[in-house]
Backbone and ligand atoms as CSV (ligand in chain L), in Angstrom:
chain,resi,resn,atom,element,x,y,z
A,1,UNK,N,N,-22.048,-3.774,-12.861
A,1,UNK,CA,C,-21.603,-2.352,-12.645
A,1,UNK,C,C,-20.227,-2.192,-13.406
A,2,UNK,N,N,-20.142,-1.052,-14.083
A,2,UNK,CA,C,-18.838,-0.789,-14.854
A,2,UNK,C,C,-17.708,-0.612,-13.827
A,3,UNK,N,N,-16.489,-1.009,-14.310
A,3,UNK,CA,C,-15.313,-0.836,-13.386
A,3,UNK,C,C,-15.108,0.613,-13.115
A,4,UNK,N,N,-14.738,0.891,-11.818
A,4,UNK,CA,C,-14.461,2.255,-11.487
A,4,UNK,C,C,-13.071,2.586,-12.019
A,5,UNK,N,N,-12.866,3.856,-12.416
A,5,UNK,CA,C,-11.621,4.206,-13.063
A,5,UNK,C,C,-10.844,5.203,-12.288
A,6,UNK,N,N,-9.576,4.945,-12.172
A,6,UNK,CA,C,-8.684,5.756,-11.360
A,6,UNK,C,C,-7.479,6.248,-12.102
A,7,UNK,N,N,-7.228,7.551,-12.003
A,7,UNK,CA,C,-5.978,8.121,-12.504
A,7,UNK,C,C,-4.881,8.108,-11.447
A,8,UNK,N,N,-3.755,7.475,-11.779
A,8,UNK,CA,C,-2.615,7.457,-10.857
A,8,UNK,C,C,-1.596,8.415,-11.403
A,9,UNK,N,N,-1.139,9.385,-10.603
A,9,UNK,CA,C,-0.165,10.361,-11.084
A,9,UNK,C,C,1.145,10.272,-10.300
A,10,UNK,N,N,2.224,10.077,-10.994
A,10,UNK,CA,C,3.510,10.183,-10.320
A,10,UNK,C,C,4.175,11.544,-10.759
A,11,UNK,N,N,4.525,12.314,-9.770
A,11,UNK,CA,C,5.153,13.589,-10.051
A,11,UNK,C,C,6.652,13.558,-10.375
A,12,UNK,N,N,7.267,14.694,-10.255
A,12,UNK,CA,C,8.640,14.896,-10.775
A,12,UNK,C,C,9.686,13.982,-10.062
A,13,UNK,N,N,10.636,13.550,-10.847
A,13,UNK,CA,C,11.763,12.707,-10.390
A,13,UNK,C,C,11.418,11.250,-10.004
A,14,UNK,N,N,10.131,10.923,-10.090
A,14,UNK,CA,C,9.777,9.589,-9.730
A,14,UNK,C,C,10.058,8.547,-10.820
A,15,UNK,N,N,10.352,9.091,-11.994
A,15,UNK,CA,C,10.859,8.240,-13.111
A,15,UNK,C,C,12.226,7.617,-12.693
A,16,UNK,N,N,12.895,8.257,-11.731
A,16,UNK,CA,C,14.275,7.773,-11.360
A,16,UNK,C,C,14.216,6.801,-10.205
A,17,UNK,N,N,12.998,6.335,-9.728
A,17,UNK,CA,C,13.005,5.447,-8.659
A,17,UNK,C,C,13.766,4.156,-8.970
A,18,UNK,N,N,14.379,3.667,-7.942
A,18,UNK,CA,C,15.237,2.536,-8.120
A,18,UNK,C,C,16.662,2.967,-7.925
A,19,UNK,N,N,17.016,4.081,-8.616
A,19,UNK,CA,C,18.344,4.676,-8.451
A,19,UNK,C,C,18.412,5.868,-7.640
A,20,UNK,N,N,17.264,6.603,-7.409
A,20,UNK,CA,C,17.228,7.829,-6.723
A,20,UNK,C,C,17.093,7.579,-5.177
A,21,UNK,N,N,18.099,8.046,-4.468
A,21,UNK,CA,C,18.108,7.928,-2.981
A,21,UNK,C,C,17.337,6.667,-2.447
A,22,UNK,N,N,17.875,5.467,-2.804
A,22,UNK,CA,C,17.165,4.230,-2.500
A,22,UNK,C,C,16.952,4.061,-0.971
A,23,UNK,N,N,17.809,4.654,-0.205
A,23,UNK,CA,C,17.644,4.547,1.276
A,23,UNK,C,C,16.354,5.239,1.757
A,24,UNK,N,N,15.850,6.206,0.918
A,24,UNK,CA,C,14.646,6.900,1.225
A,24,UNK,C,C,13.419,6.308,0.514
A,25,UNK,N,N,13.675,5.977,-0.780
A,25,UNK,CA,C,12.561,5.637,-1.627
A,25,UNK,C,C,12.450,4.158,-2.076
A,26,UNK,N,N,13.461,3.397,-1.621
A,26,UNK,CA,C,13.453,1.969,-1.957
A,26,UNK,C,C,14.099,1.665,-3.272
A,27,UNK,N,N,14.194,0.385,-3.562
A,27,UNK,CA,C,14.884,-0.046,-4.779
A,27,UNK,C,C,13.959,-0.400,-5.946
A,28,UNK,N,N,12.675,-0.345,-5.682
A,28,UNK,CA,C,11.767,-0.680,-6.783
A,28,UNK,C,C,11.746,0.366,-7.832
A,29,UNK,N,N,11.758,-0.002,-9.084
A,29,UNK,CA,C,11.667,1.020,-10.218
A,29,UNK,C,C,10.227,1.448,-10.367
A,30,UNK,N,N,10.043,2.534,-11.058
A,30,UNK,CA,C,8.678,3.003,-11.288
A,30,UNK,C,C,7.790,1.920,-11.999
A,31,UNK,N,N,8.493,1.206,-13.017
A,31,UNK,CA,C,7.642,0.284,-13.723
A,31,UNK,C,C,7.320,-0.930,-12.838
A,32,UNK,N,N,8.158,-1.239,-11.898
A,32,UNK,CA,C,7.796,-2.327,-10.896
A,32,UNK,C,C,6.628,-1.887,-10.002
A,33,UNK,N,N,6.704,-0.640,-9.628
A,33,UNK,CA,C,5.583,-0.085,-8.796
A,33,UNK,C,C,4.273,-0.082,-9.602
A,34,UNK,N,N,4.434,0.347,-10.848
A,34,UNK,CA,C,3.209,0.339,-11.671
A,34,UNK,C,C,2.588,-0.985,-11.880
A,35,UNK,N,N,3.470,-2.007,-12.012
A,35,UNK,CA,C,2.975,-3.372,-12.167
A,35,UNK,C,C,2.130,-3.761,-10.938
A,36,UNK,N,N,2.658,-3.396,-9.781
A,36,UNK,CA,C,1.936,-3.732,-8.474
A,36,UNK,C,C,0.617,-3.033,-8.406
A,37,UNK,N,N,0.635,-1.739,-8.839
A,37,UNK,CA,C,-0.634,-0.920,-8.817
A,37,UNK,C,C,-1.643,-1.618,-9.769
A,38,UNK,N,N,-1.167,-1.976,-10.961
A,38,UNK,CA,C,-2.111,-2.633,-11.894
A,38,UNK,C,C,-2.680,-3.890,-11.414
A,39,UNK,N,N,-1.798,-4.705,-10.792
A,39,UNK,CA,C,-2.277,-5.956,-10.353
A,39,UNK,C,C,-3.289,-5.820,-9.168
A,40,UNK,N,N,-3.040,-4.924,-8.209
A,40,UNK,CA,C,-3.969,-4.653,-7.153
A,40,UNK,C,C,-5.300,-4.081,-7.767
A,41,UNK,N,N,-5.112,-3.189,-8.702
A,41,UNK,CA,C,-6.325,-2.589,-9.306
A,41,UNK,C,C,-7.283,-3.598,-9.898
A,42,UNK,N,N,-6.638,-4.602,-10.566
A,42,UNK,CA,C,-7.603,-5.589,-11.123
A,42,UNK,C,C,-8.208,-6.471,-10.111
A,43,UNK,N,N,-7.473,-6.715,-9.010
A,43,UNK,CA,C,-8.088,-7.433,-7.808
A,43,UNK,C,C,-9.264,-6.654,-7.286
A,44,UNK,N,N,-9.157,-5.285,-7.271
A,44,UNK,CA,C,-10.161,-4.468,-6.668
A,44,UNK,C,C,-11.281,-4.112,-7.635
A,45,UNK,N,N,-11.142,-4.504,-8.891
A,45,UNK,CA,C,-12.148,-4.164,-9.864
A,45,UNK,C,C,-12.039,-2.804,-10.364
A,46,UNK,N,N,-10.853,-2.191,-10.303
A,46,UNK,CA,C,-10.595,-0.828,-10.805
A,46,UNK,C,C,-9.847,-0.895,-12.105
A,47,UNK,N,N,-10.077,0.155,-12.902
A,47,UNK,CA,C,-9.200,0.355,-14.063
A,47,UNK,C,C,-8.416,1.512,-13.791
A,48,UNK,N,N,-7.052,1.354,-14.057
A,48,UNK,CA,C,-6.135,2.464,-13.731
A,48,UNK,C,C,-5.523,3.048,-14.980
A,49,UNK,N,N,-5.285,4.252,-15.048
A,49,UNK,CA,C,-4.384,4.940,-16.076
A,49,UNK,C,C,-3.344,5.561,-15.254
A,50,UNK,N,N,-2.082,5.320,-15.629
A,50,UNK,CA,C,-0.934,5.771,-14.904
A,50,UNK,C,C,-0.128,6.834,-15.651
A,51,UNK,N,N,0.162,7.981,-15.059
A,51,UNK,CA,C,0.898,8.997,-15.722
A,51,UNK,C,C,2.105,9.426,-14.857
A,52,UNK,N,N,3.257,9.565,-15.442
A,52,UNK,CA,C,4.370,10.168,-14.765
A,52,UNK,C,C,4.880,11.394,-15.472
A,53,UNK,N,N,5.083,12.485,-14.855
A,53,UNK,CA,C,5.656,13.612,-15.602
A,53,UNK,C,C,6.479,14.485,-14.613
A,54,UNK,N,N,7.507,15.097,-15.263
A,54,UNK,CA,C,8.431,16.050,-14.543
A,54,UNK,C,C,7.935,17.459,-14.739
A,55,UNK,N,N,6.764,17.607,-15.490
A,55,UNK,CA,C,6.319,18.903,-15.864
A,55,UNK,C,C,4.936,19.196,-15.230
A,56,UNK,N,N,4.931,20.206,-14.437
A,56,UNK,CA,C,3.701,20.560,-13.678
A,56,UNK,C,C,2.519,20.754,-14.584
A,57,UNK,N,N,2.726,21.439,-15.710
A,57,UNK,CA,C,1.580,21.646,-16.648
A,57,UNK,C,C,1.011,20.371,-17.235
A,58,UNK,N,N,1.835,19.385,-17.480
A,58,UNK,CA,C,1.361,18.108,-18.010
A,58,UNK,C,C,0.498,17.363,-16.959
A,59,UNK,N,N,0.966,17.549,-15.718
A,59,UNK,CA,C,0.222,16.847,-14.627
A,59,UNK,C,C,-1.198,17.571,-14.454
A,60,UNK,N,N,-1.107,18.902,-14.532
A,60,UNK,CA,C,-2.412,19.650,-14.476
A,60,UNK,C,C,-3.297,19.199,-15.593
A,61,UNK,N,N,-2.830,19.014,-16.773
A,61,UNK,CA,C,-3.651,18.637,-17.919
A,61,UNK,C,C,-4.216,17.245,-17.747
A,62,UNK,N,N,-3.320,16.319,-17.196
A,62,UNK,CA,C,-3.806,14.938,-16.999
A,62,UNK,C,C,-5.009,14.940,-15.979
A,63,UNK,N,N,-4.812,15.736,-14.991
A,63,UNK,CA,C,-5.843,15.825,-13.906
A,63,UNK,C,C,-7.169,16.482,-14.501
A,64,UNK,N,N,-6.921,17.532,-15.292
A,64,UNK,CA,C,-8.141,18.195,-15.902
A,64,UNK,C,C,-8.879,17.128,-16.761
A,65,UNK,N,N,-8.112,16.323,-17.598
A,65,UNK,CA,C,-8.754,15.373,-18.453
A,65,UNK,C,C,-9.541,14.271,-17.651
A,66,UNK,N,N,-9.046,14.068,-16.428
A,66,UNK,CA,C,-9.694,13.008,-15.613
A,66,UNK,C,C,-11.158,13.403,-15.345
A,67,UNK,N,N,-11.480,14.652,-15.427
A,67,UNK,CA,C,-12.897,15.087,-15.298
A,67,UNK,C,C,-13.834,14.298,-16.233
A,68,UNK,N,N,-13.267,13.948,-17.419
A,68,UNK,CA,C,-14.079,13.312,-18.461
A,68,UNK,C,C,-14.242,11.822,-18.322
A,69,UNK,N,N,-13.339,11.159,-17.521
A,69,UNK,CA,C,-13.454,9.688,-17.557
A,69,UNK,C,C,-13.225,9.050,-16.166
A,70,UNK,N,N,-12.582,9.711,-15.184
A,70,UNK,CA,C,-12.181,9.029,-14.002
A,70,UNK,C,C,-13.197,9.147,-12.861
A,71,UNK,N,N,-13.093,8.242,-11.894
A,71,UNK,CA,C,-13.896,8.221,-10.692
A,71,UNK,C,C,-13.096,8.689,-9.502
A,72,UNK,N,N,-11.775,8.700,-9.606
A,72,UNK,CA,C,-10.905,9.021,-8.486
A,72,UNK,C,C,-9.495,9.198,-8.925
A,73,UNK,N,N,-8.685,9.753,-8.038
A,73,UNK,CA,C,-7.258,10.054,-8.298
A,73,UNK,C,C,-6.388,9.617,-7.160
A,74,UNK,N,N,-5.343,8.945,-7.504
A,74,UNK,CA,C,-4.186,8.702,-6.503
A,74,UNK,C,C,-2.968,9.533,-7.023
A,75,UNK,N,N,-2.397,10.322,-6.203
A,75,UNK,CA,C,-1.316,11.214,-6.708
A,75,UNK,C,C,-0.159,11.301,-5.697
A,76,UNK,N,N,0.992,10.995,-6.229
A,76,UNK,CA,C,2.260,11.369,-5.506
A,76,UNK,C,C,2.773,12.633,-6.137
A,77,UNK,N,N,2.516,13.793,-5.654
A,77,UNK,CA,C,2.933,15.056,-6.280
A,77,UNK,C,C,4.441,15.296,-6.177
A,78,UNK,N,N,5.150,14.484,-5.375
A,78,UNK,CA,C,6.613,14.564,-5.193
A,78,UNK,C,C,7.008,16.008,-4.949
A,79,UNK,N,N,7.923,16.535,-5.702
A,79,UNK,CA,C,8.467,17.837,-5.348
A,79,UNK,C,C,7.477,18.954,-5.618
A,80,UNK,N,N,6.316,18.669,-6.230
A,80,UNK,CA,C,5.294,19.659,-6.424
A,80,UNK,C,C,4.321,19.826,-5.217
A,81,UNK,N,N,4.530,18.822,-4.257
A,81,UNK,CA,C,3.631,18.804,-3.102
A,81,UNK,C,C,3.481,20.163,-2.355
A,82,UNK,N,N,4.628,20.767,-2.182
A,82,UNK,CA,C,4.689,21.915,-1.278
A,82,UNK,C,C,4.629,23.258,-2.052
A,83,UNK,N,N,4.469,23.138,-3.394
A,83,UNK,CA,C,4.552,24.379,-4.215
A,83,UNK,C,C,3.379,24.589,-5.115
A,84,UNK,N,N,2.627,23.560,-5.498
A,84,UNK,CA,C,1.814,23.651,-6.627
A,84,UNK,C,C,0.299,24.005,-6.411
A,85,UNK,N,N,0.000,25.263,-6.360
A,85,UNK,CA,C,-1.414,25.686,-6.239
A,85,UNK,C,C,-2.144,25.264,-7.523
A,86,UNK,N,N,-1.428,25.165,-8.642
A,86,UNK,CA,C,-2.064,24.702,-9.921
A,86,UNK,C,C,-2.567,23.279,-9.850
A,87,UNK,N,N,-1.794,22.355,-9.219
A,87,UNK,CA,C,-2.251,20.981,-9.091
A,87,UNK,C,C,-3.412,20.927,-8.038
A,88,UNK,N,N,-3.263,21.685,-6.961
A,88,UNK,CA,C,-4.366,21.750,-5.971
A,88,UNK,C,C,-5.664,22.191,-6.699
A,89,UNK,N,N,-5.556,23.212,-7.419
A,89,UNK,CA,C,-6.794,23.782,-8.105
A,89,UNK,C,C,-7.369,22.775,-9.113
A,90,UNK,N,N,-6.456,22.102,-9.880
A,90,UNK,CA,C,-6.905,21.169,-10.893
A,90,UNK,C,C,-7.643,20.027,-10.170
A,91,UNK,N,N,-7.123,19.483,-9.055
A,91,UNK,CA,C,-7.833,18.450,-8.383
A,91,UNK,C,C,-9.178,18.868,-7.897
A,92,UNK,N,N,-9.243,20.121,-7.361
A,92,UNK,CA,C,-10.517,20.633,-6.845
A,92,UNK,C,C,-11.492,20.757,-8.033
A,93,UNK,N,N,-10.965,21.184,-9.160
A,93,UNK,CA,C,-11.906,21.358,-10.284
A,93,UNK,C,C,-12.507,20.032,-10.805
A,94,UNK,N,N,-11.849,18.893,-10.553
A,94,UNK,CA,C,-12.385,17.638,-10.993
A,94,UNK,C,C,-13.588,17.208,-10.087
A,95,UNK,N,N,-13.581,17.689,-8.832
A,95,UNK,CA,C,-14.501,17.221,-7.809
A,95,UNK,C,C,-14.448,15.734,-7.525
A,96,UNK,N,N,-13.320,15.148,-7.910
A,96,UNK,CA,C,-13.115,13.671,-7.726
A,96,UNK,C,C,-12.437,13.439,-6.347
A,97,UNK,N,N,-12.711,12.336,-5.742
A,97,UNK,CA,C,-11.977,11.958,-4.516
A,97,UNK,C,C,-10.533,11.668,-4.893
A,98,UNK,N,N,-9.588,12.253,-4.180
A,98,UNK,CA,C,-8.141,12.073,-4.446
A,98,UNK,C,C,-7.479,11.663,-3.235
A,99,UNK,N,N,-6.445,10.836,-3.328
A,99,UNK,CA,C,-5.603,10.357,-2.210
A,99,UNK,C,C,-4.146,10.753,-2.525
A,100,UNK,N,N,-3.570,11.415,-1.544
A,100,UNK,CA,C,-2.172,11.883,-1.722
A,100,UNK,C,C,-1.249,10.751,-1.143
A,101,UNK,N,N,-0.188,10.486,-1.959
A,101,UNK,CA,C,0.744,9.358,-1.629
A,101,UNK,C,C,2.132,9.888,-1.521
A,102,UNK,N,N,2.930,9.439,-0.510
A,102,UNK,CA,C,4.395,9.624,-0.491
A,102,UNK,C,C,4.998,8.274,-0.085
A,103,UNK,N,N,6.072,7.939,-0.753
A,103,UNK,CA,C,6.858,6.716,-0.425
A,103,UNK,C,C,7.397,6.907,1.006
A,104,UNK,N,N,8.117,8.028,1.240
A,104,UNK,CA,C,8.794,8.291,2.485
A,104,UNK,C,C,7.771,8.910,3.427
A,105,UNK,N,N,8.157,8.850,4.726
A,105,UNK,CA,C,7.370,9.606,5.719
A,105,UNK,C,C,7.822,11.054,5.776
A,106,UNK,N,N,7.073,11.865,4.981
A,106,UNK,CA,C,7.503,13.220,4.865
A,106,UNK,C,C,7.379,14.000,6.183
A,107,UNK,N,N,6.595,13.452,7.168
A,107,UNK,CA,C,6.525,14.164,8.408
A,107,UNK,C,C,7.745,13.908,9.347
A,108,UNK,N,N,8.541,12.933,8.936
A,108,UNK,CA,C,9.743,12.646,9.736
A,108,UNK,C,C,10.992,13.204,9.000
A,109,UNK,N,N,10.789,14.048,7.983
A,109,UNK,CA,C,11.935,14.576,7.204
A,109,UNK,C,C,12.061,16.035,7.480
A,110,UNK,N,N,12.673,16.769,6.467
A,110,UNK,CA,C,12.785,18.248,6.655
A,110,UNK,C,C,11.397,18.961,6.839
A,111,UNK,N,N,11.460,19.977,7.538
A,111,UNK,CA,C,10.251,20.760,7.864
A,111,UNK,C,C,9.551,21.149,6.618
A,112,UNK,N,N,10.249,21.545,5.509
A,112,UNK,CA,C,9.577,22.066,4.355
A,112,UNK,C,C,8.765,21.009,3.620
A,113,UNK,N,N,9.011,19.773,3.877
A,113,UNK,CA,C,8.264,18.637,3.189
A,113,UNK,C,C,6.939,18.362,3.833
A,114,UNK,N,N,6.747,18.953,5.001
A,114,UNK,CA,C,5.517,18.609,5.784
A,114,UNK,C,C,4.278,19.347,5.354
A,115,UNK,N,N,4.424,20.493,4.781
A,115,UNK,CA,C,3.287,21.350,4.487
A,115,UNK,C,C,2.824,21.097,3.034
A,116,UNK,N,N,1.895,20.176,2.927
A,116,UNK,CA,C,1.367,19.846,1.601
A,116,UNK,C,C,0.322,20.833,1.266
A,117,UNK,N,N,0.524,21.483,0.072
A,117,UNK,CA,C,-0.528,22.312,-0.514
A,117,UNK,C,C,-1.667,21.531,-1.032
A,118,UNK,N,N,-1.364,20.297,-1.601
A,118,UNK,CA,C,-2.268,19.428,-2.258
A,118,UNK,C,C,-3.295,18.820,-1.244
A,119,UNK,N,N,-2.857,18.717,-0.036
A,119,UNK,CA,C,-3.737,17.939,0.974
A,119,UNK,C,C,-5.047,18.495,1.105
A,120,UNK,N,N,-5.258,19.808,0.853
A,120,UNK,CA,C,-6.552,20.453,0.986
A,120,UNK,C,C,-7.586,19.972,0.025
A,121,UNK,N,N,-7.150,19.329,-1.065
A,121,UNK,CA,C,-8.084,18.838,-2.089
A,121,UNK,C,C,-8.178,17.258,-1.996
A,122,UNK,N,N,-7.709,16.676,-0.931
A,122,UNK,CA,C,-7.757,15.223,-0.872
A,122,UNK,C,C,-8.666,14.693,0.177
A,123,UNK,N,N,-9.017,13.375,0.046
A,123,UNK,CA,C,-9.764,12.707,1.123
A,123,UNK,C,C,-8.782,12.183,2.155
A,124,UNK,N,N,-7.529,12.006,1.824
A,124,UNK,CA,C,-6.607,11.495,2.806
A,124,UNK,C,C,-5.190,11.379,2.230
A,125,UNK,N,N,-4.258,11.021,3.117
A,125,UNK,CA,C,-2.875,10.924,2.696
A,125,UNK,C,C,-2.267,9.635,3.224
A,126,UNK,N,N,-1.464,8.952,2.408
A,126,UNK,CA,C,-0.756,7.807,2.885
A,126,UNK,C,C,0.735,8.071,2.665
A,127,UNK,N,N,1.525,7.997,3.680
A,127,UNK,CA,C,2.997,8.134,3.488
A,127,UNK,C,C,3.783,7.279,4.403
A,128,UNK,N,N,5.024,6.990,3.937
A,128,UNK,CA,C,5.946,6.265,4.806
A,128,UNK,C,C,6.035,4.805,4.611
A,129,UNK,N,N,5.230,4.245,3.728
A,129,UNK,CA,C,5.229,2.719,3.545
A,129,UNK,C,C,5.923,2.303,2.248
A,130,UNK,N,N,6.739,3.134,1.667
A,130,UNK,CA,C,7.434,2.755,0.438
A,130,UNK,C,C,6.335,2.543,-0.629
A,131,UNK,N,N,6.572,1.560,-1.455
A,131,UNK,CA,C,5.597,1.342,-2.575
A,131,UNK,C,C,4.253,0.882,-2.050
A,132,UNK,N,N,4.264,0.403,-0.831
A,132,UNK,CA,C,2.899,0.065,-0.274
A,132,UNK,C,C,2.025,1.228,0.016
A,133,UNK,N,N,2.636,2.447,0.015
A,133,UNK,CA,C,1.826,3.666,0.148
A,133,UNK,C,C,0.822,3.781,-0.976
A,134,UNK,N,N,1.311,3.419,-2.168
A,134,UNK,CA,C,0.354,3.451,-3.326
A,134,UNK,C,C,-0.770,2.465,-3.202
A,135,UNK,N,N,-0.315,1.225,-2.718
A,135,UNK,CA,C,-1.350,0.127,-2.658
A,135,UNK,C,C,-2.415,0.437,-1.623
A,136,UNK,N,N,-1.919,0.955,-0.562
A,136,UNK,CA,C,-2.839,1.393,0.592
A,136,UNK,C,C,-3.782,2.469,0.115
A,137,UNK,N,N,-3.212,3.451,-0.591
A,137,UNK,CA,C,-4.039,4.504,-1.133
A,137,UNK,C,C,-5.055,4.016,-2.122
A,138,UNK,N,N,-4.737,3.066,-2.943
A,138,UNK,CA,C,-5.676,2.479,-3.884
A,138,UNK,C,C,-6.790,1.800,-3.173
A,139,UNK,N,N,-6.436,1.065,-2.154
A,139,UNK,CA,C,-7.466,0.395,-1.284
A,139,UNK,C,C,-8.444,1.415,-0.667
A,140,UNK,N,N,-7.741,2.450,-0.111
A,140,UNK,CA,C,-8.539,3.477,0.600
A,140,UNK,C,C,-9.520,4.160,-0.420
A,141,UNK,N,N,-9.051,4.420,-1.617
A,141,UNK,CA,C,-9.820,5.116,-2.590
A,141,UNK,C,C,-11.006,4.161,-3.042
A,142,UNK,N,N,-10.676,2.842,-3.185
A,142,UNK,CA,C,-11.684,1.945,-3.628
A,142,UNK,C,C,-12.809,1.893,-2.621
A,143,UNK,N,N,-12.412,1.876,-1.313
A,143,UNK,CA,C,-13.443,1.864,-0.273
A,143,UNK,C,C,-14.280,3.157,-0.295
A,144,UNK,N,N,-13.667,4.296,-0.493
A,144,UNK,CA,C,-14.360,5.542,-0.657
A,144,UNK,C,C,-15.385,5.476,-1.795
A,145,UNK,N,N,-14.933,4.937,-2.892
A,145,UNK,CA,C,-15.840,4.869,-4.128
A,145,UNK,C,C,-17.030,3.997,-3.838
A,146,UNK,N,N,-16.660,2.788,-3.196
A,146,UNK,CA,C,-17.832,1.895,-2.868
A,146,UNK,C,C,-18.823,2.556,-1.920
A,147,UNK,N,N,-18.265,3.266,-0.937
A,147,UNK,CA,C,-19.222,3.943,0.074
A,147,UNK,C,C,-20.062,4.970,-0.625
A,148,UNK,N,N,-19.503,5.580,-1.666
A,148,UNK,CA,C,-20.326,6.570,-2.400
A,148,UNK,C,C,-21.454,5.992,-3.166
A,149,UNK,N,N,-21.322,4.691,-3.442
A,149,UNK,CA,C,-22.421,4.122,-4.295
A,149,UNK,C,C,-23.548,3.597,-3.309
A,150,UNK,N,N,-23.276,3.516,-2.024
A,150,UNK,CA,C,-24.286,2.943,-1.111
A,150,UNK,C,C,-25.419,3.945,-0.866
L,1,LIG,C1,C,8.076,12.038,-2.079
L,1,LIG,C2,C,8.471,13.020,-0.964
L,1,LIG,C3,C,8.747,14.437,-1.494
L,1,LIG,O1,O,9.074,15.287,-0.368
L,1,LIG,C4,C,9.877,14.384,-2.502
L,1,LIG,O2,O,10.058,15.680,-3.052
L,1,LIG,C5,C,9.708,13.398,-3.573
L,1,LIG,C6,C,9.138,12.049,-3.152
L,1,LIG,C7,C,7.837,10.649,-1.609
L,1,LIG,O3,O,7.241,9.873,-2.357
L,1,LIG,O4,O,8.278,10.305,-0.498
L,1,LIG,O5,O,10.054,13.571,-4.669
L,1,LIG,O6,O,6.813,12.551,-2.687
């Protein structure tokens, strides 16, 4: 069976991980997180393509492109979580299973961070586990993809 393929999206400001509010987001840099994602992906038999952008339109285009090649999406929409109908609609348009990720526990923070617009297009959300949120999301998505094959 061909490897299942997953688009991993990091939204705005996540390029600054490591130096950005480490008490909330941890000390790992984005490239360290990406290495862990890639290593788990190969363990799970997944192929990942990873995209980070500070531009909503670029994220929307990457998600639209995923229609052509991906089997699922893991996305940390970051600051776009509570604002982007465009990202919500792009995920819906792909009809792919998507998992929403946050490093921090957004439900234990300011009220405005709790209302995810994106959640309506996802199979689930993982938040609060630092970089492990991405790894748990990847495992959850892999299980969803396997279940769909049964
Ligand atoms: C975040 C949480 C968001 O509220 C925030 O805007 C981010 C990062 C997280 O990973 O915890 O940029 O998505």
